[in-house]
C-alpha positions in Angstrom: 49.5 6.2 -7.4 46.1 7.7 -7.7 46.4 7.9 -11.5 47.6 4.2 -11.6 44.6 3.2 -9.4 42.1 5.0 -11.6 43.8 3.5 -14.7 43.5 0.0 -13.2 39.8 0.7 -12.3 39.1 1.9 -15.9 40.7 -1.2 -17.4 38.7 -3.5 -15.0 35.5 -1.7 -16.0 36.3 -2.1 -19.7 36.9 -5.8 -19.2 33.6 -6.2 -17.5 31.8 -4.4 -20.3 33.4 -6.6 -22.8 32.3 -9.7 -20.9 28.7 -8.4 -20.6 26.2 -9.5 -23.2 25.3 -6.9 -25.8 21.7 -6.1 -26.3 21.0 -6.5 -30.1 17.9 -4.2 -29.9 20.2 -1.3 -29.1 22.1 -1.6 -32.4 19.5 0.2 -34.4 17.9 -2.8 -36.1 14.5 -2.6 -34.5 13.2 0.8 -35.7 9.7 0.8 -37.2 9.3 2.5 -40.6 6.5 2.7 -43.2 7.8 -0.6 -44.7 7.1 -3.7 -42.7 10.1 -5.7 -41.4 10.4 -8.9 -43.5 9.4 -12.1 -41.7 12.9 -13.6 -41.9 14.5 -10.5 -40.5 11.9 -10.3 -37.7 12.7 -13.9 -36.8 16.4 -13.1 -36.8 15.9 -10.1 -34.5 13.8 -12.0 -32.0 16.2 -14.9 -32.0 19.2 -12.7 -31.2 17.2 -10.9 -28.5 16.3 -14.3 -26.9 20.0 -15.3 -26.9 20.8 -12.0 -25.1 18.2 -12.6 -22.5 19.5 -16.1 -21.9 23.0 -14.7 -21.3 21.7 -12.0 -19.0 19.7 -14.4 -16.9 22.8 -16.6 -16.3 24.4 -13.8 -14.3 21.4 -11.9 -13.1 21.9 -10.3 -9.7 20.7 -7.2 -7.8 17.0 -7.1 -8.6 14.5 -9.1 -6.5 13.0 -10.9 -9.5 12.6 -14.7 -9.7 14.0 -15.7 -13.1 13.3 -19.4 -12.9 10.2 -19.3 -15.0 8.4 -21.8 -17.2 4.9 -20.8 -18.5 4.9 -22.8 -21.7 1.5 -24.3 -20.8 0.0 -20.8 -21.0 1.4 -20.0 -24.5 -1.9 -20.7 -26.3 -3.6 -18.0 -24.3 -1.4 -15.3 -25.6 -3.5 -15.3 -28.8 -6.6 -14.0 -26.9 -7.3 -10.6 -25.5 -8.1 -11.5 -21.8 -9.4 -8.5 -19.9 -10.5 -8.5 -16.2 -12.0 -5.0 -16.4 -14.2 -4.0 -13.4 -14.6 -5.5 -10.0 -13.1 -9.0 -9.5 -16.3 -10.3 -7.9 -18.7 -9.2 -10.6 -18.8 -10.8 -14.0 -19.2 -7.7 -16.1 -19.9 -7.5 -19.8 -16.5 -8.5 -21.1 -16.8 -12.3 -21.1 -13.2 -13.0 -22.2 -11.8 -12.7 -18.6 -10.0 -14.9 -16.0 -11.9 -13.6 -13.0 -12.6 -17.2 -11.7 -8.8 -17.7 -11.7 -8.3 -14.3 -10.1 -10.7 -15.2 -7.2 -8.8 -18.5 -6.7 -5.5 -16.6 -6.4 -7.1 -14.1 -3.9 -8.6 -16.9 -1.8 -5.1 -18.4 -1.6 -3.5 -15.3 -0.2 -6.5 -14.5 2.0 -5.7 -17.7 3.9 -2.0 -16.8 4.1 -2.9 -13.3 5.5 -5.9 -14.3 7.7 -8.1 -11.9 5.7 -11.4 -13.8 6.3 -14.0 -15.2 3.9 -14.4 -14.5 0.2 -15.8 -11.1 -0.5 -19.5 -10.7 0.3 -21.0 -7.2 0.2 -23.2 -8.0 3.2 -20.3 -9.3 5.3 -18.1 -6.5 6.4 -15.4 -8.8 7.7 -15.0 -10.6 4.4 -12.0 -9.7 2.3 -11.9 -7.8 -0.9 -9.0 -7.5 -3.4 -7.8 -7.8 -7.0 -4.8 -8.8 -9.1 -2.8 -5.7 -10.0 -1.9 -4.5 -13.5 1.3 -3.0 -12.3 3.6 -4.1 -9.4 3.1 -3.1 -5.8 3.3 0.6 -6.6 -0.2 0.3 -7.9 -1.3 -1.5 -4.7 0.4 1.1 -2.5 -1.3 3.9 -4.4 -4.7 2.2 -4.0 -4.1 1.7 -0.3 -3.1 5.2 0.4 -5.9 6.7 -1.7 -8.4 4.5 0.0 -6.9 5.4 3.4 -7.0 9.2 2.6 -10.7 9.1 1.5 -11.8 6.7 4.3 -10.3 8.9 7.0 -11.4 12.2 5.4 -15.0 11.1 5.5 -16.0 9.7 2.1 -18.9 7.5 1.6 -18.3 3.7 2.0 -19.9 0.8 0.2 -20.7 -0.6 3.7 -22.7 2.5 4.5 -25.2 1.7 1.8 -25.5 -2.0 2.6 -25.9 -1.3 6.3 -28.8 1.1 5.6 -30.3 -0.8 2.7 -29.7 2.1 0.3 -28.7 0.3 -2.8 -31.3 2.2 -4.8 -30.7 5.6 -3.2 -29.3 8.5 -5.1 -25.9 8.9 -3.4 -24.3 11.0 -6.2 -25.3 14.3 -4.5 -24.1 13.7 -1.0 -24.2 16.9 1.2 -20.5 17.8 1.5 -21.0 20.8 3.8 -18.3 20.7 6.4 -19.6 21.7 9.8 -16.3 22.5 11.3 -15.5 25.5 13.5 -12.0 26.0 12.2 -11.6 28.1 9.0 -9.4 26.6 6.3 -5.9 27.9 6.3 -5.9 28.4 2.5 -8.9 29.6 0.5 -10.4 26.9 -1.7 -12.5 27.4 -4.8 -14.3 24.1 -4.5 -15.3 22.0 -1.4 -13.5 18.7 -1.5 -15.7 15.7 -2.3 -13.6 13.7 0.1 -15.6 15.2 2.9 -19.0 13.7 2.4 -20.1 14.0 6.0 -19.4 15.5 9.4 -17.5 13.7 12.1 -19.4 13.7 15.3 -17.0 15.0 18.0 -16.2 13.3 21.3 -14.8 10.0 20.1 -16.0 6.5 21.1 -13.2 5.5 23.5 -14.2 4.3 26.9 -13.3 6.5 29.9 -10.8 4.0 31.3 -8.7 4.2 28.1 -7.7 7.8 28.9 -5.7 6.7 31.9 -4.3 3.5 30.5 -1.0 4.8 29.2 0.0 7.7 31.4 3.6 6.4 31.4 3.7 7.3 27.6 2.0 10.6 27.6 0.2 13.3 29.6 -3.5 12.9 30.4 -5.3 15.0 27.9 -8.7 14.3 29.4 -11.5 15.1 27.0 -10.6 15.9 23.4 -10.4 19.6 22.6 -8.6 19.4 19.3 -9.9 21.6 16.5 -12.6 19.8 14.4 -10.9 20.8 11.2 -7.9 18.5 12.0 -10.3 15.5 11.9 -10.5 15.6 8.1 -6.7 15.8 7.5 -5.0 12.4 7.5 -1.2 12.3 8.2 1.1 9.9 6.5 4.1 8.2 8.3 6.7 6.0 6.5 10.3 5.1 7.3 13.5 6.1 5.5 13.8 2.5 4.2 10.3 2.6 2.6 10.1 2.1 -1.2 10.5 5.2 -3.3 6.9 4.7 -4.6 5.5 6.0 -1.3 7.1 9.4 -1.7 5.9 9.6 -5.3 2.3 8.5 -4.4 1.9 11.0 -1.5 2.6 13.8 -4.0 0.3 12.4 -6.7 -2.7 12.1 -4.3 -1.8 15.2 -2.2 -1.5 13.3 1.0 0.4 15.3 3.6 3.2 13.7 5.6 4.0 14.4 9.3 7.0 16.3 8.1 5.1 18.6 5.8 2.4 19.3 8.3 4.9 19.6 11.1 7.0 22.2 9.3 3.9 24.3 8.2 1.6 24.0 11.2 3.8 22.9 14.1 7.3 24.3 13.4 10.0 23.4 15.9 7.7 21.2 17.9 9.0 17.8 16.9 8.6 15.4 19.9 11.3 13.0 18.6 14.7 14.4 19.7 16.8 11.6 18.1 17.6 9.8 21.4 18.8 6.7 19.5 21.2 6.7 16.5 19.6 5.3 13.4 21.2 4.6 10.0 19.8 6.8 7.3 18.5 9.5 9.6 19.5 12.9 8.3 21.4 14.9 10.9 19.4 17.9 12.3 21.0 21.0 13.5 18.0 21.6 15.8 16.5 18.5 17.4 13.1 20.2 17.3 13.1 20.2 13.5 11.0 17.5 11.9 12.8 14.6 10.3 12.2 13.9 6.7 10.8 10.4 7.4 10.4 8.1 10.4 13.9 6.8 11.5 14.9 3.2 10.8 17.2 0.9 12.8 20.5 -0.3 11.2 18.8 -3.4 9.9 16.3 -1.3 8.0 13.2 -1.9 10.2 11.2 1.0 11.4 12.1 2.6 14.8 8.8 1.8 16.7 9.6 4.1 19.6 10.3 7.0 17.3 7.1 6.2 15.3 5.1 6.2 18.6 6.3 9.7 19.6 5.6 11.2 16.2 2.2 9.6 15.8 1.1 10.6 19.3 1.9 14.2 18.6 -0.6 14.3 15.7 -3.1 11.9 17.2 -3.4 14.2 20.3 -4.3 17.0 17.9 -7.1 15.1 16.2 -5.4 14.1 13.0 -6.3 10.7 11.5 -3.2 8.5 11.1 -1.9 6.6 8.1 1.2 4.3 8.6 3.0 2.5 5.9 4.9 -0.6 7.2 7.4 -2.6 5.2 7.7 -6.3 4.9 11.0 -6.8 2.9 12.7 -3.5 2.2 14.5 -3.0 -1.1 18.2 -3.1 -0.1 18.1 -4.9 3.2 15.1 -7.1 3.1 14.1 -5.7 6.5 10.8 -6.8 8.1 9.0 -4.2 10.2 7.6 -5.6 13.4 4.0 -4.8 12.5 2.6 -6.8 15.4 4.7 -5.0 18.0 4.0 -1.6 16.5 0.2 -2.1 16.3 0.1 -3.4 19.9 1.9 -0.3 21.1 -0.1 2.2 19.0 -3.7 1.0 19.3 -4.2 1.9 23.1 -2.8 5.4 22.4 -5.0 5.9 19.4 -7.9 4.7 21.4 -7.0 7.2 24.1 -7.3 10.1 21.6 -10.6 8.9 20.2 -9.2 7.5 17.0 -10.0 3.8 17.5 -13.6 4.4 16.6 -15.3 7.4 15.1 -18.8 8.4 13.9 -19.5 10.1 10.6 -22.9 11.7 10.0 -23.7 11.7 6.2 -26.7 13.5 4.8 -28.0 12.2 1.5 -29.7 14.3 -1.2 -33.0 12.7 -0.2 -32.6 14.4 3.2 -32.0 11.1 5.0 -29.1 10.9 7.5 -27.0 7.9 8.1 -24.2 7.2 10.6 -20.9 5.6 9.4 -18.7 3.9 11.9 -15.0 3.8 11.1 -11.5 4.0 12.6 -9.3 7.1 12.7 -6.2 5.2 11.5 -5.1 3.1 8.6 -2.2 0.5 8.8 -0.9 -0.5 5.4 1.7 -3.2 4.8 3.9 -2.9 1.7 4.8 -6.5 1.4 6.0 -6.4 -2.2 8.8 -8.7 -1.3 8.0 -10.3 2.0 4.2 -10.9 2.1 4.6 -13.9 -0.2 7.1 -15.8 1.9 6.9 -14.5 5.5 3.7 -16.6 6.2 5.8 -19.7 5.5 8.5 -18.5 7.9 5.8 -18.1 10.5 4.6 -21.7 9.8 8.2 -22.9 10.2 8.7 -21.0 13.4 5.5 -22.6 14.8 6.9 -26.1 14.1 10.7 -25.7 14.4 11.5 -29.4 14.6 9.5 -30.4 11.6 10.9 -27.7 9.3 14.4 -27.4 10.9 13.9 -23.7 11.7 16.8 -22.5 13.8 16.6 -18.7 13.7 16.6 -16.9 17.0 15.1 -13.8 15.5 11.3 -13.7 16.0 9.3 -13.6 12.7 7.0 -10.6 12.7 3.3 -11.2 12.3 1.5 -8.9 9.9 -1.9 -10.4 8.9 -5.3 -8.9 9.2 -5.7 -10.5 12.7 -3.1 -8.0 13.8 -5.4 -5.1 13.0 -4.1 -3.9 9.6 -6.3 -2.4 6.9 -4.5 -3.4 3.7 -1.6 -5.3 2.3 0.1 -5.6 -1.1 2.4 -8.2 -2.6 4.4 -8.3 -5.9 4.0 -11.4 -8.0 7.1 -10.9 -10.1 9.5 -10.9 -7.1 9.4 -14.0 -4.9 6.9 -16.0 -6.9 8.1 -15.0 -10.4 6.0 -13.8 -13.4 7.0 -12.6 -16.8 5.9 -9.1 -16.1 5.1 -6.9 -13.1 1.9 -7.8 -11.3 0.7 -8.4 -7.7 -2.1 -8.7 -5.2 -3.9 -6.0 -3.2 -6.2 -7.0 -0.3 -8.3 -5.2 2.2 -11.6 -5.8 4.1 -15.0 -5.2 2.7 -15.8 -2.7 5.5 -13.1 -0.3 4.3 -14.2 -0.2 0.6 -15.3 3.2 -0.8 -18.5 3.6 -2.7 -18.0 3.0 -6.4 -20.0 3.6 -9.5 -20.7 1.0 -12.3 -20.2 2.3 -15.8 -22.9 0.9 -18.1 -20.7 -0.6 -20.7 -18.5 -2.3 -18.2 -21.4 -4.0 -16.3 -19.4 -4.1 -13.1 -18.3 -1.8 -10.3 -15.3 0.4 -11.2 -13.5 -0.6 -8.0 -10.0 -1.1 -9.2 -7.2 1.4 -9.9 -7.1 0.8 -13.6 -10.0 0.2 -15.9 -8.8 -2.6 -18.2 -6.7 -5.1 -16.3 -4.6 -8.0 -17.7 -6.4 -11.3 -17.3 -3.2 -13.0 -18.1 -1.6 -11.9 -14.8 -4.2 -13.8 -12.9 -3.6 -16.8 -15.0 0.1 -16.7 -14.4 -0.3 -16.3 -10.6 -2.8 -19.2 -10.6 -0.3 -21.3 -12.6 
């Protein structure tokens, strides 16, 4: 019976493969040699490949990519090299760009995400962002890199504007770390992430220390080692996109699991009180889980997140949390608003709501940089483009016929997040991967401006496709 079942399965698979369109480019006719492919043959190859794509699109399932595209109006622009190199909000020297279209796209999403006014270097509450060259993986990398440097004490653009230091030499910032705790591993070079010294004591009001005694013990004043103040910790759920695991390795950003296993072994405060799908079974409940547990619907377990975050916050570690708005397999939406409301009072209690960083410039002048001790990032690759419209429908159920009984999570900047990313090739639909990254001006790092570019080097890549901005605008 087993052999018959396997035979039937094999026949069914063969039938499916026979029905599937065959990719003509895999037949060996597209190799490039010293001799150019004749024009007629090239036309034939491309024609066959288009037929293949048409057949594939008819039965396209599985990937979250909108295939209903029509960009014929933009065809003439394919014959131009359009490059948005450098900061979106600076013209730069490469005049063949679509930065005006890019800003229009950003302004549109800034309204959807309540991000504030168009970028103004002198307005910390204005938004800043850019259209991505890759998909949301690039935006996630930008966010986590910015979060790491911001929380570790690197110079911010706002620090210069607040102190009227646009002409100062800030290349040789004093990076001496005045910390009592010796590094656990010898380092040949002092990290340039630490461009100042965090002033101990925190900025939280006294009453905040007794506000949440039902959640944790009263720790009174903060006696955590100063060295921990420079080591951000990343938290993300088991349903997060695989890019987060890849990125944290690329930028050497430690997770709560890695630090827990090396510095705080067998001290995990989350004992697995609730059963969650995807959570790896642990022989010892005091072992650290690989990632923050998720519920069966794919959304992050906020109570588990709280316990894990508090453990590190109480020891002085800055906190980075990646929230998901539309997970890959389940389309789950993390309740960002509920999580932030629960976490903020606790972070304030441990002095992470507001911190002071003293930075000494090479000129001898000292400046004070005000910043948080946490960073909330929203990976909205799938959901950030459409959830705002669900919120709109929920707010006017009768007009839009919205009947769902499940509350739509709020995730915008009014909720207290620091960054968000969205993929353009998913819900919206573009011919290639792209997206939008957005943050606030007050969180931007200090960037240099290469002479030949003529604009700040504030984006992840140097050259950026100007065509992507044109497509999102279209």
